C-alpha angles and dihedrals in degrees: 000000000000088000093053091048092049092051092049091049092051091048093050092048091049092050090048092056096049097082090049092054091043093053092050095057110114117245113248113266115230115231110253115258111235112247117248114255115259115261117262110266116258117221111237099169124224106142115089097163113124149058120298139180137182151127138278141202120201154134128268117202116189124196117186122225134187108358088008095052111145092022123113149130143174137209146151121294132203123197152150133231141188132183151138131252129192116201112212093183107267096017133054125203127183151141133235145185119208138175129199124193109212136179100190111165109209118224141176132198091289097051137260115002095200094253131109143183107239109180147345128214119195137192110198143193115201134190131170152147121276111225092174108263091008126072122194109192146169125216140190138166145111128320129195115206123199117200136166088254098048143296136265140183114229141157136263143184134189150140135252144185123213129189125196105221089180136356089277107024118081124182119195145178120204137183122195131182116205133194123199132176138186094022101184091331139032112277095018098124136165142183120211134192123199132189118187138179110214137195116196137181118216115213 
């Protein structure tokens, strides 16, 4: 009888402790879900500071003045350029040298006059507004024209629009108006307009 009572007491004690053990079991921990990789950065432009260099293709239109009145001509130009910009945030300032090779045959109403414009060098100052990956700028400076009848250093001014296709590649369009005087002789003057499409690499 005592054995039966002892067994019953032990069984009751064991049953009473089961809920306590069950409640103390740790809940299963879910395996962490790996985080999705961050999206690839998208270039939005905004930093124009640095050196750049490139090439241009354009058109040179010459209109004689003074002793060259009635003389003019236009043709395709090919050139190279190099410069430096500094981005102040909203504004960008810089300087540039460029060279255009030209073979513009000059004519009057009677036809060719046996003279040509051969090349133009320019030293530029540039300043513009930074729209992010677009730069609208004005430029002015000195230009040296070389012709078959002589050369002259004149001035020019113009505007341009540049677009950063990538962090290094810049595509631009630029219009310049030039004024030259005393080309080879006093009173032999000319105005010239250029429009170029430019491709540059920013370092």
